[in-house]
C-alpha positions, 0 to 999 in steps of 0.5 A: 682425914683422908681424901682420895684423889682420882690422879688420872681424871681430867684434861690435865691429868696426871699433873694437875691432880697430883700436884693439886693434891700435894698442895692440899696435903700441905695446905689443909693437913689431910692425907691423900691417896692418889689412885692411878698408874703408880709409875706415871704418878711418880714420874710426875712428882719427879718432873716437879722436883718431888723425890719422895712421897710427902708424909700423909700421901700414898699411892693406890695402883690402878692400871686403867683410865676411864676416858671421856669417849667411854660410855659413861653408864658402863665405863666404871664396870668395864674398866674395873681397874680404872682410877675412878672405879678403884677410888670409888671402891676405896671410898665405899670400903672406908679407906678414905673419907671422901673422893675427888675426880676431874674425870667423866661426869657421867661415869663418876655419877653412875659409879658413885650411885651404883658403887657407893650408893645413894642415902637410903630414901634419896630418889636421885643424887644431884649435882650442886655447885656453888654459883657466884652471886651478888651476895656471895654465892648460891647452891644450884641444885640440880645442874645436870645430873637429872635432865627430867625430874618428877616433883618429888625429885625437886622437893628433895633437891630443896631440902638437900640444897638447904642443908648444903647451904646451912652446914657447908656454906654456913648460912642460917635459915637459907632462903630457898627459891624455885627457878622459874620464868616469873614469880607468880605461882601460876608460872612455868611448866606443870612441874613448877606449878606442881612443886610450888605448893608443895614447897609452900607447905614445907615452909608453912610447916617450918622445914625449909625457908622457901621464899617462891619463884625466883627468876634467873636475873634475881637469882644472880643478883643474890635473891636466894641461897639455894636455887632449886631446879631440874637438871635441864634448866639448871644446866643452862642457867649454869653454862649461861653464867659461865659464858657470860663471865667469859664473855665480860672478861674478854671484852673488858680485856679488849677495852682496857687494851684500846689505847694508853689511857685505857691501859693506865685505867686498867692499872688503876682498877687492877685490884677490882679486875682481879677480884672479879676474875676470882669471883667468876673462876670455877677454880676457886670453887674447886668442884661440884658436890654430888649431894645425895650419895651416901659418902662425899663425892666431888666432881672437879672440872675436867679442865682443872689445874692443880689450884683447882684440884687443891681447892676441890680437896678443900671442898671435900674436906668442908664436906666431910666436916660438915655432917650433911650426909648424916643430916639428910639421912635423919630428915628423910621422913620430913622429905617423904611427908611432902614428896609422898611415899618414898621409892627405891629406884 
C-alpha cells in the first residue's frame, strides 16, 4: 500500500509531515510518497539525522504551497504545482492509494471534490471525525463541510456514517442518531423534522440502525455510534467538545498544582490523567476522513505534530483496507429510495 503525504501542508510543515510519514513507514509497513519542495524535504531529513530516504519512501517534487490565506475554492487551481494539487492528482492517477494533508481544509475539500471526484450518486462529501465518547468514540458526520443541508444530504450522511462505523471502526449494526435539541420526533428545525421519518423508514426496512434523535449530552456519553448532523451544528458540537476538553485539562492541572498534597495526589492518579489526555487528544485519531470522495482522503489537523501525522497515515491505511468506498458505491440505490431521485451537482 502506498500513502501520499502532503509534506508542505500544516502549521508545522515540512518537519511534522515528513517525520510523521517516515515514522508511519516504519510502524505500519506502508510505502510513502512525500509531495512538496524536494530540497526542503531532504533538508528536513538531514537535520533530523536521516541521511538517505528509507526504503519505500519517495519524493514527488511540487514547487508551490497552498497557504491558509489563499482562497480555498480556487487555490488548488491557481497553484497547479502545489503539494496539495499534485498530491490529489497522484491519487486520481492511481499512483497512491490514499492522500493525507494537514493543509487548508477548504482547499482540500474543493480539490478532492473536483479532482478526485465524489462517488457517483453522492450529493456531497462529508467530514467524519471520530469523536471521543463514553463508549469509545462515535462518527460525527458532518462536522463542517456542508453548513447548510437539504434532507437528502443528511440521509446520505447517515448511511455513509453507518458504513464507516461498521467497516472502519468495527461496530456491527452501529447505532445511528440524529443530533437534535430533544429526543421527540417533533423537536428541531424543519430539517430535523423532515429527516426523522425518512430515517425511521430506512430503519424499518432494515437498512440502518436508526435509534432516533440524540441530544449532545447523550451523544458524548456514548448513546450512539454515528451522530448525524448538518455541518453547521456538527462543527459547533465538535468545537465545543474540543474546548471543553482543553478547559478541563487546564483546570485539572491548576487543581493538582495547588499545594503539596494535591501534587502528591497527581502522582497517584498520573496513569488515569494520561489516559484522559490520550482520550481527548486529536493527535491520537490523526485526522478526519472525507467520506463520499471516490478515493481515500484524510484531513489532518493544521497543528498536527509528527505523531499526529503518523496516526493520520494509519487512519488512511485503515480506510483503504476497509473497502468502505466500494461499500458506499454498491449501496447508492438504497440511499436513493429514501432520499428521492439522486442528483448530480
